Backbone as XML, in Angstrom:
<?xml version="1.0"?>
<chain id="A" units="angstrom">
  <residue number="1" name="MET">
    <atom name="N" x="140.360" y="-129.576" z="-12.098"/>
    <atom name="CA" x="141.739" y="-129.711" z="-11.691"/>
    <atom name="C" x="142.409" y="-130.310" z="-12.955"/>
  </residue>
  <residue number="2" name="LYS">
    <atom name="N" x="142.814" y="-130.095" z="-13.213"/>
    <atom name="CA" x="144.117" y="-130.111" z="-14.166"/>
    <atom name="C" x="145.727" y="-131.436" z="-13.416"/>
  </residue>
  <residue number="3" name="LEU">
    <atom name="N" x="145.975" y="-131.738" z="-14.708"/>
    <atom name="CA" x="147.822" y="-132.714" z="-14.171"/>
    <atom name="C" x="148.145" y="-132.136" z="-15.925"/>
  </residue>
  <residue number="4" name="VAL">
    <atom name="N" x="149.041" y="-131.686" z="-15.483"/>
    <atom name="CA" x="150.647" y="-131.205" z="-16.444"/>
    <atom name="C" x="150.613" y="-132.121" z="-16.669"/>
  </residue>
  <residue number="5" name="LEU">
    <atom name="N" x="151.168" y="-131.987" z="-17.745"/>
    <atom name="CA" x="152.693" y="-132.845" z="-18.374"/>
    <atom name="C" x="153.503" y="-131.490" z="-19.144"/>
  </residue>
  <residue number="6" name="ALA">
    <atom name="N" x="154.829" y="-131.805" z="-19.024"/>
    <atom name="CA" x="155.740" y="-131.587" z="-19.597"/>
    <atom name="C" x="156.989" y="-131.897" z="-19.981"/>
  </residue>
  <residue number="7" name="ILE">
    <atom name="N" x="157.959" y="-132.519" z="-21.066"/>
    <atom name="CA" x="158.156" y="-132.861" z="-21.537"/>
    <atom name="C" x="159.367" y="-131.818" z="-21.682"/>
  </residue>
  <residue number="8" name="VAL">
    <atom name="N" x="160.725" y="-131.458" z="-21.151"/>
    <atom name="CA" x="161.872" y="-130.113" z="-20.805"/>
    <atom name="C" x="162.876" y="-131.904" z="-21.487"/>
  </residue>
  <residue number="9" name="ASN">
    <atom name="N" x="164.023" y="-130.363" z="-21.617"/>
    <atom name="CA" x="164.885" y="-130.807" z="-21.904"/>
    <atom name="C" x="165.781" y="-130.821" z="-20.700"/>
  </residue>
  <residue number="10" name="LYS">
    <atom name="N" x="166.799" y="-132.365" z="-20.615"/>
    <atom name="CA" x="166.989" y="-132.385" z="-19.466"/>
    <atom name="C" x="168.046" y="-131.433" z="-19.213"/>
  </residue>
  <residue number="11" name="GLU">
    <atom name="N" x="168.263" y="-130.038" z="-19.736"/>
    <atom name="CA" x="169.304" y="-128.972" z="-19.355"/>
    <atom name="C" x="168.128" y="-127.968" z="-18.866"/>
  </residue>
  <residue number="12" name="ASP">
    <atom name="N" x="167.154" y="-128.361" z="-18.916"/>
    <atom name="CA" x="166.200" y="-127.380" z="-18.561"/>
    <atom name="C" x="165.286" y="-127.446" z="-17.565"/>
  </residue>
  <residue number="13" name="SER">
    <atom name="N" x="165.594" y="-128.832" z="-17.146"/>
    <atom name="CA" x="164.717" y="-129.127" z="-15.968"/>
    <atom name="C" x="164.499" y="-129.026" z="-14.588"/>
  </residue>
  <residue number="14" name="VAL">
    <atom name="N" x="165.966" y="-128.691" z="-14.649"/>
    <atom name="CA" x="166.303" y="-128.218" z="-12.533"/>
    <atom name="C" x="165.714" y="-127.118" z="-12.854"/>
  </residue>
  <residue number="15" name="ILE">
    <atom name="N" x="166.359" y="-125.951" z="-13.507"/>
    <atom name="CA" x="165.185" y="-124.051" z="-13.273"/>
    <atom name="C" x="164.924" y="-124.063" z="-13.681"/>
  </residue>
  <residue number="16" name="ALA">
    <atom name="N" x="164.146" y="-125.077" z="-15.315"/>
    <atom name="CA" x="162.090" y="-124.799" z="-14.789"/>
    <atom name="C" x="161.327" y="-125.418" z="-13.085"/>
  </residue>
  <residue number="17" name="SER">
    <atom name="N" x="162.016" y="-126.569" z="-12.639"/>
    <atom name="CA" x="161.065" y="-127.357" z="-11.505"/>
    <atom name="C" x="161.299" y="-126.479" z="-10.623"/>
  </residue>
  <residue number="18" name="SER">
    <atom name="N" x="162.317" y="-125.943" z="-9.984"/>
    <atom name="CA" x="162.425" y="-125.296" z="-9.264"/>
    <atom name="C" x="161.604" y="-123.460" z="-9.001"/>
  </residue>
  <residue number="19" name="ALA">
    <atom name="N" x="161.743" y="-122.703" z="-10.594"/>
    <atom name="CA" x="160.963" y="-122.503" z="-10.561"/>
    <atom name="C" x="159.625" y="-122.138" z="-10.316"/>
  </residue>
  <residue number="20" name="LEU">
    <atom name="N" x="159.207" y="-123.104" z="-10.511"/>
    <atom name="CA" x="157.463" y="-123.707" z="-10.381"/>
    <atom name="C" x="157.789" y="-123.924" z="-9.098"/>
  </residue>
  <residue number="21" name="THR">
    <atom name="N" x="158.383" y="-124.378" z="-8.501"/>
    <atom name="CA" x="158.415" y="-124.909" z="-6.488"/>
    <atom name="C" x="158.201" y="-124.210" z="-6.438"/>
  </residue>
  <residue number="22" name="GLN">
    <atom name="N" x="159.069" y="-122.668" z="-6.807"/>
    <atom name="CA" x="159.010" y="-120.898" z="-6.156"/>
    <atom name="C" x="157.912" y="-120.081" z="-6.505"/>
  </residue>
  <residue number="23" name="GLU">
    <atom name="N" x="156.924" y="-121.087" z="-7.066"/>
    <atom name="CA" x="155.785" y="-120.690" z="-7.044"/>
    <atom name="C" x="154.572" y="-121.356" z="-6.513"/>
  </residue>
  <residue number="24" name="GLY">
    <atom name="N" x="155.118" y="-122.261" z="-5.605"/>
    <atom name="CA" x="153.806" y="-123.111" z="-4.982"/>
    <atom name="C" x="153.166" y="-123.966" z="-5.949"/>
  </residue>
  <residue number="25" name="PHE">
    <atom name="N" x="153.931" y="-124.407" z="-6.828"/>
    <atom name="CA" x="153.467" y="-125.878" z="-7.456"/>
    <atom name="C" x="154.382" y="-126.909" z="-7.592"/>
  </residue>
  <residue number="26" name="PHE">
    <atom name="N" x="153.442" y="-128.272" z="-7.057"/>
    <atom name="CA" x="154.592" y="-129.333" z="-6.403"/>
    <atom name="C" x="154.723" y="-129.825" z="-8.254"/>
  </residue>
  <residue number="27" name="VAL">
    <atom name="N" x="155.701" y="-130.706" z="-8.115"/>
    <atom name="CA" x="156.324" y="-130.863" z="-9.044"/>
    <atom name="C" x="156.954" y="-132.800" z="-9.028"/>
  </residue>
  <residue number="28" name="THR">
    <atom name="N" x="156.496" y="-133.014" z="-9.506"/>
    <atom name="CA" x="157.304" y="-134.797" z="-10.042"/>
    <atom name="C" x="158.632" y="-134.528" z="-11.470"/>
  </residue>
  <residue number="29" name="LYS">
    <atom name="N" x="159.398" y="-134.751" z="-11.220"/>
    <atom name="CA" x="160.214" y="-135.400" z="-12.072"/>
    <atom name="C" x="160.728" y="-136.707" z="-12.653"/>
  </residue>
  <residue number="30" name="LEU">
    <atom name="N" x="160.042" y="-136.633" z="-14.003"/>
    <atom name="CA" x="160.511" y="-138.576" z="-14.140"/>
    <atom name="C" x="161.913" y="-137.924" z="-15.349"/>
  </residue>
  <residue number="31" name="SER">
    <atom name="N" x="162.709" y="-139.209" z="-15.264"/>
    <atom name="CA" x="164.163" y="-139.473" z="-16.439"/>
    <atom name="C" x="163.101" y="-139.702" z="-17.478"/>
  </residue>
  <residue number="32" name="THR">
    <atom name="N" x="162.862" y="-138.674" z="-19.129"/>
    <atom name="CA" x="162.823" y="-140.083" z="-19.832"/>
    <atom name="C" x="163.732" y="-139.576" z="-20.806"/>
  </residue>
  <residue number="33" name="THR">
    <atom name="N" x="163.699" y="-140.465" z="-22.091"/>
    <atom name="CA" x="163.848" y="-140.232" z="-23.547"/>
    <atom name="C" x="163.309" y="-139.945" z="-24.938"/>
  </residue>
  <residue number="34" name="GLY">
    <atom name="N" x="163.911" y="-138.937" z="-25.227"/>
    <atom name="CA" x="162.905" y="-138.836" z="-26.785"/>
    <atom name="C" x="163.441" y="-139.719" z="-27.756"/>
  </residue>
  <residue number="35" name="GLY">
    <atom name="N" x="162.273" y="-139.913" z="-28.812"/>
    <atom name="CA" x="162.580" y="-140.659" z="-29.798"/>
    <atom name="C" x="163.142" y="-140.308" z="-30.673"/>
  </residue>
  <residue number="36" name="PHE">
    <atom name="N" x="162.805" y="-139.336" z="-31.125"/>
    <atom name="CA" x="164.106" y="-138.687" z="-32.582"/>
    <atom name="C" x="164.808" y="-138.717" z="-31.946"/>
  </residue>
  <residue number="37" name="LEU">
    <atom name="N" x="165.813" y="-138.543" z="-31.109"/>
    <atom name="CA" x="166.911" y="-137.555" z="-31.004"/>
    <atom name="C" x="167.756" y="-138.618" z="-30.134"/>
  </residue>
  <residue number="38" name="MET">
    <atom name="N" x="166.534" y="-139.453" z="-29.951"/>
    <atom name="CA" x="167.570" y="-140.450" z="-28.702"/>
    <atom name="C" x="168.291" y="-139.561" z="-27.439"/>
  </residue>
  <residue number="39" name="VAL">
    <atom name="N" x="167.717" y="-138.596" z="-26.863"/>
    <atom name="CA" x="168.960" y="-137.759" z="-25.955"/>
    <atom name="C" x="168.283" y="-137.601" z="-23.704"/>
  </residue>
  <residue number="40" name="GLY">
    <atom name="N" x="167.990" y="-136.956" z="-23.248"/>
    <atom name="CA" x="167.405" y="-137.259" z="-22.134"/>
    <atom name="C" x="166.413" y="-136.092" z="-22.210"/>
  </residue>
  <residue number="41" name="ASN">
    <atom name="N" x="165.800" y="-136.784" z="-21.734"/>
    <atom name="CA" x="164.283" y="-134.639" z="-21.675"/>
    <atom name="C" x="163.819" y="-135.520" z="-19.812"/>
  </residue>
  <residue number="42" name="THR">
    <atom name="N" x="163.180" y="-134.730" z="-19.396"/>
    <atom name="CA" x="162.134" y="-135.397" z="-17.700"/>
    <atom name="C" x="160.679" y="-134.680" z="-18.494"/>
  </residue>
  <residue number="43" name="THR">
    <atom name="N" x="159.919" y="-135.320" z="-18.288"/>
    <atom name="CA" x="159.010" y="-135.229" z="-17.732"/>
    <atom name="C" x="158.352" y="-134.542" z="-16.109"/>
  </residue>
  <residue number="44" name="LEU">
    <atom name="N" x="157.937" y="-133.647" z="-15.883"/>
    <atom name="CA" x="157.511" y="-133.128" z="-14.955"/>
    <atom name="C" x="155.775" y="-132.819" z="-15.221"/>
  </residue>
  <residue number="45" name="LEU">
    <atom name="N" x="155.509" y="-133.637" z="-13.864"/>
    <atom name="CA" x="154.371" y="-134.005" z="-13.993"/>
    <atom name="C" x="153.554" y="-133.044" z="-12.745"/>
  </residue>
  <residue number="46" name="ILE">
    <atom name="N" x="152.761" y="-131.743" z="-12.752"/>
    <atom name="CA" x="152.422" y="-130.415" z="-12.180"/>
    <atom name="C" x="150.550" y="-130.727" z="-12.221"/>
  </residue>
  <residue number="47" name="GLY">
    <atom name="N" x="149.901" y="-131.050" z="-11.172"/>
    <atom name="CA" x="148.863" y="-131.344" z="-10.346"/>
    <atom name="C" x="148.858" y="-129.445" z="-10.164"/>
  </residue>
  <residue number="48" name="THR">
    <atom name="N" x="146.974" y="-128.518" z="-10.996"/>
    <atom name="CA" x="147.204" y="-128.106" z="-10.571"/>
    <atom name="C" x="145.466" y="-127.539" z="-10.647"/>
  </residue>
  <residue number="49" name="MET">
    <atom name="N" x="145.498" y="-126.309" z="-10.278"/>
    <atom name="CA" x="144.359" y="-125.955" z="-10.306"/>
    <atom name="C" x="144.033" y="-125.134" z="-11.318"/>
  </residue>
  <residue number="50" name="ASP">
    <atom name="N" x="142.618" y="-125.105" z="-12.319"/>
    <atom name="CA" x="142.018" y="-125.217" z="-13.525"/>
    <atom name="C" x="142.817" y="-122.996" z="-13.847"/>
  </residue>
  <residue number="51" name="ASP">
    <atom name="N" x="142.792" y="-122.728" z="-12.960"/>
    <atom name="CA" x="143.472" y="-121.291" z="-13.644"/>
    <atom name="C" x="143.946" y="-121.060" z="-13.180"/>
  </residue>
  <residue number="52" name="LYS">
    <atom name="N" x="145.022" y="-122.011" z="-13.002"/>
    <atom name="CA" x="146.706" y="-121.857" z="-13.260"/>
    <atom name="C" x="147.584" y="-122.582" z="-14.079"/>
  </residue>
  <residue number="53" name="ILE">
    <atom name="N" x="147.417" y="-123.249" z="-15.633"/>
    <atom name="CA" x="147.614" y="-123.779" z="-16.196"/>
    <atom name="C" x="148.171" y="-122.246" z="-16.840"/>
  </residue>
  <residue number="54" name="ASP">
    <atom name="N" x="148.018" y="-121.505" z="-17.241"/>
    <atom name="CA" x="148.714" y="-120.205" z="-17.916"/>
    <atom name="C" x="150.254" y="-119.571" z="-17.019"/>
  </residue>
  <residue number="55" name="LYS">
    <atom name="N" x="150.206" y="-119.856" z="-15.782"/>
    <atom name="CA" x="151.347" y="-119.424" z="-15.055"/>
    <atom name="C" x="151.751" y="-120.591" z="-14.984"/>
  </residue>
  <residue number="56" name="ILE">
    <atom name="N" x="151.834" y="-121.774" z="-15.585"/>
    <atom name="CA" x="152.752" y="-122.528" z="-15.166"/>
    <atom name="C" x="153.294" y="-122.470" z="-17.133"/>
  </residue>
  <residue number="57" name="LYS">
    <atom name="N" x="152.439" y="-122.376" z="-18.193"/>
    <atom name="CA" x="153.076" y="-122.029" z="-19.152"/>
    <atom name="C" x="154.089" y="-121.338" z="-19.340"/>
  </residue>
  <residue number="58" name="GLU">
    <atom name="N" x="153.783" y="-119.845" z="-18.752"/>
    <atom name="CA" x="154.519" y="-118.867" z="-18.653"/>
    <atom name="C" x="156.146" y="-118.961" z="-18.389"/>
  </residue>
  <residue number="59" name="ILE">
    <atom name="N" x="155.735" y="-119.800" z="-16.742"/>
    <atom name="CA" x="157.540" y="-120.006" z="-16.107"/>
    <atom name="C" x="158.045" y="-121.243" z="-17.318"/>
  </residue>
  <residue number="60" name="LEU">
    <atom name="N" x="157.547" y="-121.861" z="-17.704"/>
    <atom name="CA" x="158.019" y="-123.475" z="-18.246"/>
    <atom name="C" x="158.874" y="-122.282" z="-19.907"/>
  </residue>
  <residue number="61" name="SER">
    <atom name="N" x="157.798" y="-121.664" z="-20.819"/>
    <atom name="CA" x="158.071" y="-120.688" z="-21.877"/>
    <atom name="C" x="159.409" y="-120.013" z="-21.191"/>
  </residue>
  <residue number="62" name="LYS">
    <atom name="N" x="159.507" y="-119.417" z="-20.182"/>
    <atom name="CA" x="160.159" y="-118.524" z="-19.117"/>
    <atom name="C" x="161.980" y="-118.978" z="-19.781"/>
  </residue>
  <residue number="63" name="TYR">
    <atom name="N" x="161.568" y="-120.834" z="-19.198"/>
    <atom name="CA" x="162.856" y="-121.115" z="-18.332"/>
    <atom name="C" x="163.357" y="-122.760" z="-19.560"/>
  </residue>
  <residue number="64" name="CYS">
    <atom name="N" x="162.745" y="-122.984" z="-20.128"/>
    <atom name="CA" x="163.153" y="-123.538" z="-21.181"/>
    <atom name="C" x="163.159" y="-123.474" z="-22.612"/>
  </residue>
  <residue number="65" name="SER">
    <atom name="N" x="164.110" y="-122.431" z="-22.840"/>
    <atom name="CA" x="164.398" y="-122.258" z="-24.462"/>
    <atom name="C" x="165.313" y="-122.832" z="-25.517"/>
  </residue>
  <residue number="66" name="THR">
    <atom name="N" x="164.562" y="-122.631" z="-26.640"/>
    <atom name="CA" x="165.803" y="-123.498" z="-27.996"/>
    <atom name="C" x="166.633" y="-123.532" z="-28.071"/>
  </residue>
  <residue number="67" name="ARG">
    <atom name="N" x="167.551" y="-123.709" z="-28.831"/>
    <atom name="CA" x="168.961" y="-123.433" z="-29.054"/>
    <atom name="C" x="169.029" y="-124.717" z="-29.767"/>
  </residue>
  <residue number="68" name="LYS">
    <atom name="N" x="169.873" y="-124.079" z="-30.975"/>
    <atom name="CA" x="170.185" y="-125.117" z="-32.478"/>
    <atom name="C" x="171.559" y="-126.213" z="-31.425"/>
  </residue>
  <residue number="69" name="GLN">
    <atom name="N" x="171.416" y="-127.295" z="-32.260"/>
    <atom name="CA" x="172.670" y="-127.875" z="-31.330"/>
    <atom name="C" x="172.562" y="-129.086" z="-32.570"/>
  </residue>
  <residue number="70" name="THR">
    <atom name="N" x="173.863" y="-129.609" z="-32.668"/>
    <atom name="CA" x="175.076" y="-130.373" z="-33.887"/>
    <atom name="C" x="174.261" y="-131.972" z="-33.176"/>
  </residue>
  <residue number="71" name="ASN">
    <atom name="N" x="174.392" y="-133.025" z="-34.417"/>
    <atom name="CA" x="174.043" y="-134.025" z="-33.918"/>
    <atom name="C" x="174.646" y="-134.739" z="-35.203"/>
  </residue>
  <residue number="72" name="PRO">
    <atom name="N" x="175.386" y="-135.784" z="-35.030"/>
    <atom name="CA" x="175.530" y="-136.909" z="-36.215"/>
    <atom name="C" x="174.296" y="-137.534" z="-36.691"/>
  </residue>
  <residue number="73" name="SER">
    <atom name="N" x="174.632" y="-137.380" z="-38.010"/>
    <atom name="CA" x="173.317" y="-137.944" z="-38.938"/>
    <atom name="C" x="173.401" y="-139.352" z="-39.060"/>
  </residue>
  <residue number="74" name="TYR">
    <atom name="N" x="172.271" y="-139.463" z="-38.524"/>
    <atom name="CA" x="172.005" y="-141.504" z="-38.536"/>
    <atom name="C" x="171.289" y="-141.527" z="-40.188"/>
  </residue>
  <residue number="75" name="SER">
    <atom name="N" x="171.790" y="-142.669" z="-41.046"/>
    <atom name="CA" x="170.931" y="-143.308" z="-41.826"/>
    <atom name="C" x="169.555" y="-143.957" z="-42.169"/>
  </residue>
  <residue number="76" name="SER">
    <atom name="N" x="169.526" y="-144.069" z="-40.995"/>
    <atom name="CA" x="168.313" y="-145.105" z="-40.326"/>
    <atom name="C" x="168.457" y="-145.077" z="-38.706"/>
  </residue>
  <residue number="77" name="LEU">
    <atom name="N" x="167.272" y="-144.988" z="-38.378"/>
    <atom name="CA" x="166.835" y="-144.661" z="-36.519"/>
    <atom name="C" x="167.344" y="-146.058" z="-36.769"/>
  </residue>
  <residue number="78" name="GLY">
    <atom name="N" x="167.969" y="-146.837" z="-35.142"/>
    <atom name="CA" x="167.729" y="-147.782" z="-34.751"/>
    <atom name="C" x="169.251" y="-148.688" z="-35.807"/>
  </residue>
  <residue number="79" name="ARG">
    <atom name="N" x="169.955" y="-147.871" z="-36.397"/>
    <atom name="CA" x="170.832" y="-148.399" z="-36.391"/>
    <atom name="C" x="172.011" y="-148.296" z="-36.888"/>
  </residue>
  <residue number="80" name="ASN">
    <atom name="N" x="173.181" y="-148.630" z="-37.182"/>
    <atom name="CA" x="174.963" y="-148.107" z="-37.525"/>
    <atom name="C" x="174.692" y="-147.377" z="-37.912"/>
  </residue>
  <residue number="81" name="VAL">
    <atom name="N" x="175.765" y="-146.295" z="-37.190"/>
    <atom name="CA" x="175.985" y="-145.065" z="-37.492"/>
    <atom name="C" x="176.627" y="-144.815" z="-38.753"/>
  </residue>
  <residue number="82" name="LYS">
    <atom name="N" x="176.906" y="-143.662" z="-40.144"/>
    <atom name="CA" x="178.377" y="-144.174" z="-40.673"/>
    <atom name="C" x="179.378" y="-143.967" z="-41.278"/>
  </residue>
  <residue number="83" name="ASN">
    <atom name="N" x="179.794" y="-143.899" z="-41.541"/>
    <atom name="CA" x="181.315" y="-143.059" z="-40.626"/>
    <atom name="C" x="181.316" y="-142.273" z="-41.317"/>
  </residue>
  <residue number="84" name="ASP">
    <atom name="N" x="180.665" y="-141.704" z="-43.072"/>
    <atom name="CA" x="180.565" y="-141.007" z="-44.254"/>
    <atom name="C" x="179.582" y="-139.787" z="-43.635"/>
  </residue>
  <residue number="85" name="SER">
    <atom name="N" x="178.956" y="-139.885" z="-42.644"/>
    <atom name="CA" x="177.443" y="-139.309" z="-42.190"/>
    <atom name="C" x="178.117" y="-138.105" z="-42.007"/>
  </residue>
  <residue number="86" name="LEU">
    <atom name="N" x="177.216" y="-136.992" z="-42.780"/>
    <atom name="CA" x="177.709" y="-135.178" z="-41.946"/>
    <atom name="C" x="177.177" y="-134.996" z="-40.667"/>
  </residue>
  <residue number="87" name="PRO">
    <atom name="N" x="177.078" y="-134.126" z="-40.354"/>
    <atom name="CA" x="176.563" y="-133.775" z="-38.980"/>
    <atom name="C" x="175.550" y="-132.703" z="-39.238"/>
  </residue>
  <residue number="88" name="GLU">
    <atom name="N" x="174.464" y="-132.703" z="-38.753"/>
    <atom name="CA" x="172.944" y="-132.701" z="-39.166"/>
    <atom name="C" x="173.260" y="-131.626" z="-37.765"/>
  </residue>
  <residue number="89" name="GLU">
    <atom name="N" x="171.978" y="-129.679" z="-38.159"/>
    <atom name="CA" x="171.787" y="-129.571" z="-37.117"/>
    <atom name="C" x="170.297" y="-129.047" z="-37.346"/>
  </residue>
  <residue number="90" name="VAL">
    <atom name="N" x="170.483" y="-128.966" z="-35.999"/>
    <atom name="CA" x="168.433" y="-129.236" z="-35.516"/>
    <atom name="C" x="168.488" y="-128.369" z="-33.917"/>
  </residue>
  <residue number="91" name="THR">
    <atom name="N" x="167.228" y="-128.617" z="-33.270"/>
    <atom name="CA" x="167.393" y="-127.163" z="-32.579"/>
    <atom name="C" x="166.393" y="-128.126" z="-31.723"/>
  </residue>
  <residue number="92" name="VAL">
    <atom name="N" x="166.725" y="-128.170" z="-30.301"/>
    <atom name="CA" x="166.611" y="-128.995" z="-29.350"/>
    <atom name="C" x="166.139" y="-127.855" z="-28.158"/>
  </residue>
  <residue number="93" name="GLY">
    <atom name="N" x="165.590" y="-128.462" z="-26.889"/>
    <atom name="CA" x="164.877" y="-127.537" z="-25.834"/>
    <atom name="C" x="162.769" y="-127.094" z="-25.928"/>
  </residue>
  <residue number="94" name="GLY">
    <atom name="N" x="163.309" y="-126.066" z="-25.093"/>
    <atom name="CA" x="161.468" y="-126.171" z="-25.379"/>
    <atom name="C" x="160.492" y="-126.477" z="-24.078"/>
  </residue>
  <residue number="95" name="ALA">
    <atom name="N" x="159.500" y="-126.446" z="-24.953"/>
    <atom name="CA" x="158.666" y="-127.752" z="-23.853"/>
    <atom name="C" x="158.036" y="-128.212" z="-24.856"/>
  </residue>
  <residue number="96" name="THR">
    <atom name="N" x="156.975" y="-129.769" z="-24.036"/>
    <atom name="CA" x="155.892" y="-129.965" z="-24.896"/>
    <atom name="C" x="154.745" y="-130.421" z="-24.360"/>
  </residue>
  <residue number="97" name="ILE">
    <atom name="N" x="153.975" y="-129.577" z="-24.196"/>
    <atom name="CA" x="153.095" y="-129.865" z="-22.822"/>
    <atom name="C" x="151.984" y="-130.283" z="-23.092"/>
  </residue>
  <residue number="98" name="PHE">
    <atom name="N" x="150.766" y="-130.847" z="-22.020"/>
    <atom name="CA" x="150.008" y="-132.159" z="-22.271"/>
    <atom name="C" x="149.123" y="-131.507" z="-21.141"/>
  </residue>
  <residue number="99" name="VAL">
    <atom name="N" x="148.137" y="-130.976" z="-21.349"/>
    <atom name="CA" x="147.197" y="-130.156" z="-19.901"/>
    <atom name="C" x="146.398" y="-132.153" z="-20.073"/>
  </residue>
  <residue number="100" name="LEU">
    <atom name="N" x="145.483" y="-132.522" z="-18.902"/>
    <atom name="CA" x="144.622" y="-133.397" z="-18.666"/>
    <atom name="C" x="144.057" y="-133.392" z="-17.489"/>
  </residue>
  <residue number="101" name="GLY">
    <atom name="N" x="142.468" y="-132.823" z="-18.307"/>
    <atom name="CA" x="141.492" y="-133.351" z="-16.654"/>
    <atom name="C" x="141.968" y="-134.382" z="-15.387"/>
  </residue>
  <residue number="102" name="VAL">
    <atom name="N" x="141.492" y="-134.015" z="-14.761"/>
    <atom name="CA" x="141.529" y="-134.749" z="-13.510"/>
    <atom name="C" x="140.464" y="-135.204" z="-12.967"/>
  </residue>
  <residue number="103" name="GLU">
    <atom name="N" x="140.025" y="-136.252" z="-12.694"/>
    <atom name="CA" x="138.784" y="-136.869" z="-12.326"/>
    <atom name="C" x="138.797" y="-136.747" z="-10.463"/>
  </residue>
  <residue number="104" name="ASP">
    <atom name="N" x="139.308" y="-137.194" z="-10.216"/>
    <atom name="CA" x="139.531" y="-137.609" z="-9.203"/>
    <atom name="C" x="140.966" y="-137.488" z="-8.021"/>
  </residue>
  <residue number="105" name="PHE">
    <atom name="N" x="141.143" y="-136.614" z="-6.809"/>
    <atom name="CA" x="142.559" y="-135.940" z="-6.401"/>
    <atom name="C" x="142.311" y="-136.893" z="-4.535"/>
  </residue>
  <residue number="106" name="ALA">
    <atom name="N" x="143.797" y="-137.603" z="-4.339"/>
    <atom name="CA" x="143.740" y="-137.536" z="-3.159"/>
    <atom name="C" x="145.272" y="-137.773" z="-2.739"/>
  </residue>
  <residue number="107" name="LYS">
    <atom name="N" x="145.911" y="-136.626" z="-1.711"/>
    <atom name="CA" x="147.164" y="-137.177" z="-1.042"/>
    <atom name="C" x="147.351" y="-137.936" z="-0.342"/>
  </residue>
  <residue number="108" name="LEU">
    <atom name="N" x="147.532" y="-139.020" z="0.319"/>
    <atom name="CA" x="147.069" y="-139.602" z="1.386"/>
    <atom name="C" x="149.045" y="-139.169" z="2.127"/>
  </residue>
</chain>
């Protein structure tokens, strides 16, 4: 058995979790914030059997697309935004997936 941690953009989370649920996966959603762009993400927790990992990756690949977004440039994270900062284009979206082994599981 495996636990999949999938970090997805909050804009993609609703359709991705719905697609996973329609395929019979149980999904728990956690609101999270990314450290790089400081924007909202959703971390999906999905418990599944080993042979279903590829199906989860296929669904997330289909519904968690990357796209370009313009963000203000920060001189340094954690400091004030400079008034003369130029916006920069960054790629957002997609999914970061971790697959962890599960030693024991019980649904009570």
